DRENVOPA-158435 format. One line per 8 residues: number of its first residue (from 1); their letters; for each residue x, y, z of C-alpha. Coordinates in Angstrom, 1 decimal. Example, Ala and Ser with C-alpha at 12.3 -4.5 7.8 and 13.67 -1.06 7.14 Angstrom:
1	AS	12.3:-4.5:7.8  13.7:-1.1:7.1
# end
This chain:
1	MPGVDADG	0.0:0.0:0.0  1.1:3.6:-0.4  3.3:4.7:2.4  5.1:1.4:2.9  8.6:1.9:4.3  11.8:0.0:3.8  11.0:-2.3:6.7  7.6:-3.1:5.1
9	LDHLVALQ	9.3:-3.8:1.7  11.9:-6.1:3.4  9.0:-7.9:5.0  7.5:-8.5:1.6  10.8:-9.8:0.3  11.0:-12.2:3.3  7.5:-13.5:2.6  8.7:-14.8:-0.8
17	RRAGRHWR	10.4:-17.7:1.1  7.1:-19.0:2.4  5.6:-22.1:0.8  3.7:-25.2:1.5  3.1:-28.5:-0.2  0.8:-27.0:-2.9  1.4:-23.3:-2.7  4.1:-20.7:-2.5
25	IGGVKFFM	4.4:-16.9:-2.4  5.9:-15.6:-5.6  5.3:-11.9:-6.1  3.8:-8.6:-4.9  0.8:-6.8:-6.4  0.4:-3.1:-6.6  -2.5:-0.8:-7.5  -1.5:2.2:-9.6
33	DGTVEGGT	-5.1:3.4:-10.2  -8.7:2.5:-10.0  -11.4:2.6:-12.7  -12.4:5.1:-15.4  -16.1:4.9:-14.8  -15.5:5.6:-11.1  -13.3:8.6:-11.8  -10.3:6.9:-10.1
41	AWLERPDC	-8.2:5.8:-13.1  -5.0:7.8:-13.8  -5.4:9.3:-17.2  -3.2:11.6:-19.3  -6.2:13.9:-19.6  -9.2:14.2:-17.3  -12.6:12.8:-18.3  -15.6:15.0:-19.0
49	HGQGTDAF	-16.2:15.4:-15.3  -12.7:16.6:-14.7  -11.7:13.4:-12.9  -9.1:10.7:-13.5  -6.0:12.8:-13.0  -4.5:11.2:-9.9  -2.7:7.9:-9.2  -3.7:5.6:-6.3
57	WPDPAAYT	-0.2:6.3:-4.9  -0.2:10.0:-4.0  3.5:10.1:-4.8  4.1:8.0:-7.9  7.8:8.2:-7.3  7.3:6.2:-4.1  5.7:3.4:-6.2  8.8:3.5:-8.4
65	HAVHHLDR	11.1:3.2:-5.4  9.1:0.3:-4.0  9.2:-1.6:-7.3  13.0:-1.0:-7.6  13.5:-2.2:-4.0  11.7:-5.5:-4.8  13.4:-5.9:-8.1  16.8:-5.7:-6.5
73	AGVRTATH	15.7:-8.7:-4.4  14.5:-10.6:-7.4  10.8:-10.3:-6.5  8.2:-10.3:-9.3  5.5:-7.7:-9.4  2.1:-7.2:-10.9  0.6:-3.7:-11.1  -3.1:-2.9:-11.6
81	AIGDAAVR	-3.0:-0.1:-14.2  -6.0:0.9:-16.2  -5.5:4.5:-17.3  -3.0:5.5:-19.9  -1.0:7.6:-17.5  -0.8:4.7:-15.0  0.4:2.3:-17.7  3.0:4.7:-18.9
89	HVLDTVEL	4.3:5.2:-15.4  4.7:1.5:-14.8  6.6:1.1:-18.0  8.8:4.1:-17.1  9.5:2.5:-13.8  10.6:-0.8:-15.4  12.7:1.1:-17.9  14.6:2.9:-15.2
97	LGADRPGA	15.7:-0.4:-13.8  17.9:-0.9:-16.9  18.1:-3.9:-19.2  21.3:-5.5:-17.8  19.7:-7.0:-14.7  20.3:-10.8:-14.7  17.0:-12.7:-14.9  14.9:-9.5:-14.7
105	RHRHRIEH	13.2:-9.8:-18.0  9.5:-10.7:-17.6  9.8:-10.2:-13.9  7.1:-7.5:-14.0  3.6:-7.4:-15.5  0.8:-4.8:-15.9  -2.8:-5.9:-15.3  -6.0:-4.6:-16.9
113	IETVPDSQ	-4.5:-2.1:-19.4  -7.9:-0.8:-20.5  -6.5:2.1:-22.4  -3.0:2.7:-23.9  -1.8:4.8:-26.8  -0.3:2.9:-29.7  3.0:4.6:-29.1  3.3:2.7:-25.8
121	LPRFARLG	2.6:-0.8:-27.1  6.2:-1.6:-28.4  7.6:-0.8:-25.0  6.0:-4.0:-23.5  8.2:-6.2:-25.7  11.3:-4.0:-25.5  11.2:-3.9:-21.7  10.0:-7.5:-21.2
129	VAASMQPT	6.8:-6.5:-19.4  3.9:-8.9:-19.6  0.5:-7.5:-20.6  -2.2:-9.2:-18.5  -5.8:-8.2:-19.5  -9.2:-9.3:-18.3  -11.0:-11.1:-21.1  -14.3:-9.3:-20.4
137	HTTTPAPT	-12.5:-6.0:-21.1  -10.9:-7.0:-24.4  -13.3:-9.4:-26.2  -16.9:-8.1:-25.6  -18.6:-6.1:-28.4  -20.2:-3.7:-25.8  -18.1:-1.2:-23.9  -17.3:-2.1:-20.4
145	TPTPGPSG	-15.3:0.9:-19.3  -15.1:4.4:-21.0  -11.5:5.0:-21.9  -10.6:8.5:-23.1  -7.4:8.9:-25.1  -5.3:11.1:-27.4  -7.3:13.0:-30.0  -10.5:11.9:-28.5
153	SVRNAPAG	-10.2:8.2:-29.2  -8.4:5.2:-27.9  -8.0:1.5:-28.7  -8.0:-1.2:-26.1  -4.7:-3.1:-26.0  -4.8:-6.0:-28.4  -5.8:-9.3:-26.8  -3.6:-12.4:-26.6
161	PGAAATCG	-0.1:-13.4:-25.6  2.4:-11.1:-27.2  -0.3:-9.1:-28.9  0.9:-5.9:-27.3  4.1:-6.2:-29.2  3.1:-8.0:-32.4  -0.5:-8.0:-33.2  -3.3:-5.5:-34.0
169	TPAPSWSS	-7.0:-6.0:-34.0  -9.8:-4.1:-35.8  -12.1:-2.3:-33.5  -15.5:-0.8:-34.0  -16.3:2.7:-32.6  -18.6:3.4:-29.7  -19.6:6.6:-27.9  -19.0:7.1:-24.2
177	ARTGRSHT	-21.7:8.8:-22.1  -19.1:9.7:-19.5  -16.4:11.2:-21.7  -18.5:12.4:-24.6  -15.8:11.1:-26.9  -15.7:8.3:-29.4  -13.8:5.2:-28.5  -13.0:1.7:-29.8
185	TTPARSWP	-13.2:-1.7:-28.2  -11.9:-5.0:-29.4  -14.8:-6.9:-31.1  -16.0:-10.3:-30.0  -14.8:-13.4:-31.8  -11.7:-11.7:-32.9  -9.4:-14.3:-31.3  -6.8:-14.9:-32.4
193	PPGCAAPR	-5.9:-11.3:-33.6  -4.7:-11.0:-37.2  -1.1:-12.2:-37.4  -1.3:-14.4:-34.4  -1.4:-18.2:-34.4  -4.6:-19.8:-33.3  -4.3:-22.3:-30.4  -4.8:-25.9:-31.5
201	ATRTRSRS	-7.9:-27.7:-30.5  -7.3:-30.8:-28.4  -9.5:-33.8:-29.2  -10.7:-35.7:-26.1  -11.9:-39.3:-26.0  -15.5:-39.6:-24.6  -15.9:-42.1:-21.8  -19.1:-44.0:-21.0
209	PPTRP	-20.5:-43.4:-17.6  -19.9:-46.2:-15.1  -22.8:-48.7:-14.8  -24.3:-49.2:-11.4  -25.2:-52.7:-10.1
# end
């Protein structure tokens, strides 16, 4: 949580050693912002109500320090970031870590990513940041969250593994009641995105139900 000090971060590092027969602790999750429709996402520009301009961490630099502290200890992180400013800040944070850290690639991921400018997409692959998105936010034809962006429009991040770096998806426009701007959302049944390999279907053998005496 915002305000965690060095002792708190060291405690999170120490927790990574905890494990049981079928479980183990293997990472720390952060929240960079909230939701667009609730006015709590961190956007590059405010929505039509003048909201969405603040991060969940009052001092975003403190978030960066916390991630760097954990990264030095080899701890993986996942950050909830919906707004385009939040996504950008997380990518900036990872970029500041440098590319020469042993074993650091793919140590961090960003979750949700409901809105991100096209200019930010190549950074995911370059920095080794995994893009983790909710299926309901990227494959439904109806809008789930209004997402304002540059020039009055935005495209949801492409769906699918590696899509943020390699694949694009056509997206129909829709109008947001909250922002008053036109937006786009990934259409249903667009998996896999153009240029991506479709997963192979696995044939399973049907089994007869057991007979009872």
